[in-house]
VMD Tcl script that draws the C-alpha trace (Angstrom):
set ca {
  {104.38 121.61 80.08}
  {101.28 119.91 78.75}
  {98.99 118.51 81.41}
  {97.20 115.28 80.66}
  {94.57 113.19 82.35}
  {95.58 110.63 84.95}
  {95.91 107.46 82.93}
  {94.85 104.18 84.48}
  {93.23 105.78 87.52}
  {89.54 105.75 88.28}
  {87.88 109.14 88.22}
  {85.91 109.17 91.44}
  {84.75 112.73 91.56}
  {84.57 115.60 89.10}
  {83.04 118.96 89.73}
  {81.62 121.48 87.32}
  {81.90 125.22 87.42}
  {80.32 127.22 90.18}
  {78.74 130.60 89.77}
  {80.20 132.79 92.50}
  {83.80 133.78 93.12}
  {84.91 134.46 96.68}
  {87.62 136.85 95.46}
  {88.64 138.56 92.27}
  {91.71 136.60 91.21}
  {92.57 138.92 88.33}
  {94.61 137.83 85.33}
  {94.03 134.17 84.39}
  {96.61 133.98 81.64}
  {97.84 130.43 81.22}
  {95.36 128.89 83.64}
  {94.24 125.34 82.78}
  {90.56 124.81 82.03}
  {90.46 121.85 84.41}
  {92.59 120.24 87.10}
  {93.00 117.03 89.05}
  {94.09 116.45 92.64}
  {95.88 113.17 93.36}
  {94.48 111.77 96.62}
  {94.71 108.11 97.74}
  {92.37 105.15 98.21}
  {88.69 105.46 99.08}
  {88.01 105.16 102.81}
  {91.11 107.13 103.75}
  {91.49 110.76 104.80}
  {93.36 111.83 101.65}
  {90.41 110.83 99.49}
  {87.83 112.71 101.57}
  {90.01 115.75 102.20}
  {91.44 116.00 98.68}
  {88.15 115.52 96.88}
  {86.64 118.13 99.18}
  {89.13 120.88 98.50}
  {89.10 120.05 94.79}
  {85.34 120.64 94.86}
  {85.76 123.91 96.75}
  {88.41 125.25 94.38}
  {86.46 124.19 91.29}
  {83.38 126.00 92.54}
  {85.12 129.17 93.68}
  {87.37 129.53 90.62}
  {84.72 128.42 88.12}
  {86.79 125.55 86.76}
  {86.24 121.86 86.20}
  {88.23 119.86 88.72}
  {88.15 116.90 91.03}
  {90.00 114.38 93.14}
  {91.29 111.08 91.77}
  {92.06 107.78 93.43}
  {95.83 107.14 93.54}
  {98.28 105.05 95.49}
  {98.90 107.93 97.90}
  {101.85 110.23 98.68}
  {104.58 108.42 96.73}
  {102.50 108.17 93.56}
  {101.21 111.72 94.01}
  {104.79 113.01 94.04}
  {105.43 111.21 90.74}
  {102.17 112.36 89.13}
  {102.64 115.99 90.10}
  {106.34 115.96 89.15}
  {105.52 114.78 85.62}
  {102.48 117.05 85.28}
  {100.06 114.16 84.91}
  {98.23 115.68 87.87}
  {98.27 119.42 88.54}
  {97.94 118.96 92.29}
  {98.39 116.25 94.88}
  {99.03 115.60 98.53}
  {102.05 114.10 100.25}
  {103.69 113.61 103.61}
  {107.14 114.94 104.39}
  {108.80 111.52 104.55}
  {107.77 110.40 101.04}
  {108.50 113.93 99.77}
  {112.08 113.73 101.05}
  {112.56 110.27 99.55}
  {111.17 111.46 96.21}
  {113.55 114.40 96.10}
  {116.45 112.10 96.92}
  {115.55 109.76 94.05}
  {114.52 106.86 96.28}
  {110.79 106.88 95.48}
  {110.07 103.20 94.66}
  {107.78 104.22 91.79}
  {110.73 105.63 89.82}
  {114.03 104.80 91.54}
  {116.79 107.24 90.65}
  {114.43 110.01 89.49}
  {114.72 113.16 91.58}
  {111.16 114.49 91.66}
  {111.97 118.18 92.00}
  {109.04 119.52 89.97}
  {106.55 118.95 92.80}
  {106.37 122.17 94.82}
  {104.87 122.88 98.25}
  {101.49 124.61 98.10}
  {99.88 124.66 101.57}
  {100.00 122.81 104.92}
  {97.23 120.27 105.46}
  {97.44 118.35 108.73}
  {99.47 115.84 110.68}
  {99.13 112.15 109.88}
  {99.01 110.09 113.07}
  {100.11 106.46 113.01}
  {97.62 104.25 114.84}
  {96.69 100.60 115.15}
  {93.17 99.16 115.08}
  {91.99 95.64 115.90}
  {88.64 94.02 116.63}
  {87.85 93.91 120.34}
  {87.13 90.20 119.94}
  {90.79 89.64 119.02}
  {91.96 90.48 122.54}
  {94.69 92.71 121.09}
  {94.91 95.79 123.28}
  {98.60 96.73 122.88}
  {101.46 96.40 120.41}
  {102.90 93.66 122.62}
  {99.67 91.67 122.20}
  {100.05 91.38 118.42}
  {100.82 87.69 117.83}
  {103.72 86.38 115.79}
  {102.71 86.13 112.15}
  {99.75 88.48 112.52}
  {98.16 89.56 109.24}
  {98.51 93.34 109.22}
  {96.96 95.63 106.61}
  {99.23 98.61 105.89}
  {97.13 100.46 103.31}
  {97.80 100.92 99.60}
  {101.25 99.90 98.34}
  {103.55 102.92 98.31}
  {101.41 104.95 100.70}
  {102.85 106.70 103.76}
  {101.42 103.96 105.91}
  {102.88 101.19 103.76}
  {106.24 102.95 103.52}
  {106.78 103.60 107.22}
  {104.47 101.48 109.39}
  {106.03 98.10 108.51}
  {109.43 99.54 109.47}
  {107.99 100.85 112.72}
  {106.49 97.47 113.56}
  {109.82 95.78 112.85}
  {111.54 98.37 115.05}
  {109.17 97.38 117.87}
  {109.87 93.68 117.34}
  {106.55 92.71 115.77}
  {106.65 89.76 113.34}
  {103.87 89.95 110.77}
  {102.49 89.07 107.34}
  {102.23 92.21 105.24}
  {98.97 92.95 103.42}
  {98.05 95.89 101.20}
  {94.83 97.39 99.91}
  {92.53 100.39 100.11}
  {91.36 101.41 103.57}
  {87.71 100.52 102.97}
  {88.73 97.07 101.68}
  {91.09 96.47 104.60}
  {88.40 97.52 107.06}
  {86.09 94.93 105.54}
  {88.81 92.28 105.75}
  {89.40 93.08 109.42}
  {85.69 92.77 110.16}
  {85.54 89.44 108.26}
  {88.49 88.00 110.19}
  {90.84 88.01 107.21}
  {93.18 90.45 108.96}
  {94.28 90.64 112.58}
  {95.28 94.31 112.64}
  {95.16 97.42 110.51}
  {98.03 99.87 110.86}
  {96.69 103.25 109.78}
  {98.67 106.32 108.83}
  {95.99 108.86 107.95}
  {94.46 112.07 109.18}
  {91.89 111.52 111.88}
  {89.14 110.58 112.03}
  {89.91 107.90 109.44}
  {86.61 107.23 107.62}
  {87.21 103.47 107.57}
  {87.71 103.37 111.36}
  {84.63 105.49 111.96}
  {82.66 103.04 109.82}
  {84.04 100.05 111.71}
  {82.97 101.60 115.00}
  {79.39 101.73 113.76}
  {79.42 98.08 112.70}
  {81.43 96.31 115.39}
  {83.54 96.74 118.55}
  {87.13 97.78 117.92}
  {90.25 98.57 119.92}
  {92.24 101.64 118.91}
  {95.68 100.79 120.21}
  {98.05 103.46 121.43}
  {101.82 103.28 121.77}
  {103.39 103.11 125.20}
  {105.69 105.98 126.18}
  {108.72 103.79 125.50}
  {107.39 102.66 122.13}
  {106.64 106.25 121.16}
  {110.16 107.38 122.12}
  {111.73 104.45 120.24}
  {109.84 105.26 117.05}
  {110.59 108.99 117.27}
  {114.30 108.21 117.58}
  {114.25 106.02 114.48}
  {111.91 107.85 112.06}
  {111.06 111.41 110.86}
  {107.97 111.72 113.08}
  {106.92 113.78 116.09}
  {104.86 113.25 119.22}
  {101.10 113.27 118.74}
  {97.95 112.46 120.72}
  {94.72 111.34 119.04}
  {92.07 113.32 120.90}
  {89.50 111.32 122.85}
  {86.60 112.89 120.94}
  {87.97 111.65 117.59}
  {86.35 108.24 117.94}
  {83.51 106.95 120.13}
  {85.73 103.99 121.06}
  {88.33 106.17 122.79}
  {87.91 106.93 126.48}
  {90.97 109.19 126.59}
  {93.63 110.66 124.33}
  {95.64 107.97 122.54}
  {99.44 108.27 122.37}
  {100.76 108.27 118.81}
  {103.34 109.76 116.44}
  {102.68 111.84 113.35}
  {104.09 113.22 110.11}
  {103.06 116.49 108.42}
  {101.16 116.52 105.13}
  {101.36 119.21 102.45}
  {99.42 119.89 99.30}
  {101.70 120.02 96.27}
  {101.52 121.65 92.85}
  {103.45 121.11 89.66}
  {106.14 123.79 89.74}
  {105.35 124.90 86.15}
  {101.77 125.94 86.92}
  {101.11 129.71 86.55}
  {101.91 131.68 89.69}
  {98.54 133.46 89.66}
  {96.67 130.14 89.40}
  {98.40 128.50 92.37}
  {98.09 131.68 94.42}
  {94.33 131.71 93.73}
  {93.98 128.05 94.74}
  {95.87 128.66 97.99}
  {93.67 131.69 98.67}
  {90.49 129.63 98.31}
  {91.72 126.87 100.62}
  {93.45 128.99 103.27}
  {91.13 131.99 103.51}
  {88.26 130.25 105.32}
  {89.25 127.41 107.65}
  {85.66 126.72 108.68}
  {84.83 125.59 105.17}
  {87.79 123.23 105.18}
  {86.87 121.80 108.60}
  {83.40 121.11 107.24}
  {85.09 119.00 104.56}
  {87.15 117.04 107.10}
  {88.00 117.61 110.76}
  {91.69 117.04 110.06}
  {91.62 120.48 108.41}
  {91.66 122.09 111.85}
  {95.42 122.22 111.22}
  {95.08 123.68 107.71}
  {96.09 127.09 109.01}
  {98.34 129.81 107.53}
  {100.69 129.77 110.53}
  {101.64 126.16 109.77}
  {103.49 127.19 106.61}
  {106.72 126.62 108.52}
  {106.13 122.87 108.81}
  {107.66 122.43 105.34}
  {111.40 122.02 105.53}
  {111.69 119.64 102.58}
  {110.04 120.88 99.38}
  {110.70 123.99 97.33}
  {107.73 126.34 97.46}
  {105.71 127.15 94.37}
  {106.23 130.92 93.83}
  {102.45 131.53 93.83}
  {102.04 129.77 97.16}
  {105.07 131.52 98.65}
  {103.64 134.89 97.61}
  {100.30 134.13 99.31}
  {101.92 133.10 102.60}
  {104.27 136.08 102.59}
  {101.37 138.48 102.02}
  {98.83 136.86 104.32}
  {100.75 134.99 107.01}
  {103.95 137.02 107.31}
  {105.87 133.96 106.16}
  {109.64 134.35 106.08}
  {110.33 132.00 103.18}
  {113.88 132.46 101.87}
  {114.42 132.83 98.13}
  {116.47 129.66 97.99}
  {113.36 127.70 99.08}
  {111.19 129.14 96.27}
  {111.21 127.42 92.89}
  {112.78 129.54 90.17}
  {114.15 132.20 92.50}
}
mol new
graphics top color blue
foreach p $ca { graphics top sphere $p radius 0.5 }
foreach p [lrange $ca 0 end-1] q [lrange $ca 1 end] { graphics top cylinder $p $q radius 0.2 }
display resetview
């Protein structure tokens, strides 16, 4: 498969070759000279995390590579499936929908050429409002509230409106990048932002510096109701995540995985996984959400076929018991 550049997307970061390799990755037959990682909008965790590991891989493997702004998980599945991006990031919900052919970007297309590469972190779903709004709970959100759900087609935009409807909230739906939505909230153009992103979300951290905000948790009943209706699990946003929080905030979350085009050379993907997974401290320095980017979390993927290079790394280094029928081409 021929890999092309991401058409129509702004290149936000590109990294040149480094000079030192962490490991000898041996035969590079078939490796691309450059790569792109599909992330999401600026101001969100995907952008910071994805651009960071793209930089790390480019430096360690002496390649040209970088992160690119995209519409998030749904679009990343499409870009990686077609080979327009070598790598991307997705959550398990959008991944399952893409495999089933219900990705809204290309309805009916089963995106089975996007393979699992490595576990990233859990995406908590959380609600933020200005303190001046008086909104301190989901029940406080007024009828017709203007809610920003992130970029169209993102995990947040795909699931959070449904969650709000499940909880009986009536709202006007707004979309945009996280930085833009944060600005709109601060300017009074939005009442609420419903975030689905790894924490801390850069846009929320920025808002905290500029104004007083409320980070709104779910009640126990709301949490249970959402977990019964959607493919999410229990989660608590730790109190030290944001200066605004005085205690852990009750939430729900969905796992994120890095993905690779299934046709990429096995040795290349194995080398990329090795760079990312072999030193967690470096990843945490990129973004705190990477505290969960650990080899033992390989088992959080029950949706995507594994890229054979990634499967080999986890079998050799994490004792992963990945069955052959979950490995692409086996």
